[in-house]
C-alpha positions, 0 to 999 in steps of 0.5 A: 574554367567556370566561364567555359562551363557556364556558356557550355551549360547555356548551350546544352540547357537551351537545346534541351529546353527547346526540345521539351517546349518546341511542340506546344509553341509550334501548336500555338503558332501553327494555327496562325501560320500553317506554313511555318515548318516545325524545324524552323519554329524550333530553330528560332525558339532556340535562338531566342532562348540562347540569347536570353541564356547568354544575357544571364551568363554575361550578367552572372560573370559581370561581362559588362565592359567593352573590353569584355566583349572584345571592343575595348580599344580606341575606335581608330585602332579597332578599325585599323586592325579590322581593315588589316584582318579583312585584307589578310582574310581575302589574301590568305583564302584566295590561294585556296580558291584558285587551287580548287579551281585549278585542280578542277575540284570546284570549276567555274560554272558554265553559266558564269556571268558578270551578274552572277559574279556581282551577286555572289560578291556582294552576298559573300560580303554581307554574309562575311560581315554578319558572320564575322561580327556575330561569331567573333563577338561571342566566341573570341570576345565574350567566351575566350576573353572570359576563359582567358581571364580565369586560366594561366594556361592560354593554350588550353583556353584557345583549344577549348574555345576552338573545339566548341566553335567548330562543334556548333557548326554541325548542329544539323536541321531535321525536317519533320512533316506537319502530319508527323509532329507530336509531343515527342518531335522535339526530342526527335529533332534534338537527336537529329541535330546531334546526328552528325556527331554519330557519324563523325567520319563524315564530318571529321575533315570539316570539323578539324578544319574549323578547329584550326580556323578557331585557333588562328582566330583565337591566337590573333585575338589573344595577341592583339587584345581585341576581336578586330583582327579576328572579325576582319579575318573571319569576314574575309574568309567567309566573303571569299568562301561564299563568293567562290561557292556562288561562282563555282560548282563542286565536281564530285567526279574529280579524283581530288573531290575528297579534299573538300568536305561534302558537308560544306562544299568548301572546308575540308582537308585542303583548307585544313592544310592551308590553315595549319600553314597560316597558324604556323606562320603567325609567329613569323608574321607577328615578328615581321609586322608587329603593328598589326598585332599590337595590343592596342587595349594595353597601349591605350592605357599605357602612360605617355612615353611608357 
């Protein structure tokens, strides 16, 4: 899978390059903005380098069409699928939130008010839309689309993209005080970024949960021919999750606290189990509601009456 290797090399290469050049960049910026922390400068540097690397990979792989990015369907069809996905995202994650509250794993905050609920609601919406569009354009649009076109084994492509999608959610932030920053701090930061994988047992529940989430998003993208459904689903899930976290508080003393991950406060064994149910139900849903999964990109190029 040449495309997968290219994107993986871009991620790994930019992480290493960031570790090597973070200190001189920090030294130059620190004189101008002393309050900027080393890890924040390194994080922004990696994002810029990653953007440049993705542009290079996109150019080398000739991913220049709307279809390559997951937007190769007529706008009405794209928006229809997005709306369906958003509604399904909210509907499928609501039972998880209600279960958490009902089991006392995440009880409602004592200070809950209309103002708090409204703020969490709109903050969750903004976060959901941003995350849904950015992550699905990259993972299911560019990456999965490119890998799918290179392989005759879509299952392998779906799993490979889902694993990478999950792994990138666990790049940790390591804070290094100003007085301790030196030429080796970039490598220290890189080691810390990957530190969660050294203690994999602490993140295994959230990691597997996000792999399952990635598989659901990958399958609906594969079937529908665009990222619209996936963007909607992803946005709806994040919207519900962020709103829930905003109006509830994790109860670590609950005997069922193990069902949610300490690393995220929401994903974990409970969400994993429910996501697997959703994944198993997808073929049935597709048969009962085929219009939601029609590959509009192929339908748009089909001759009239064909």
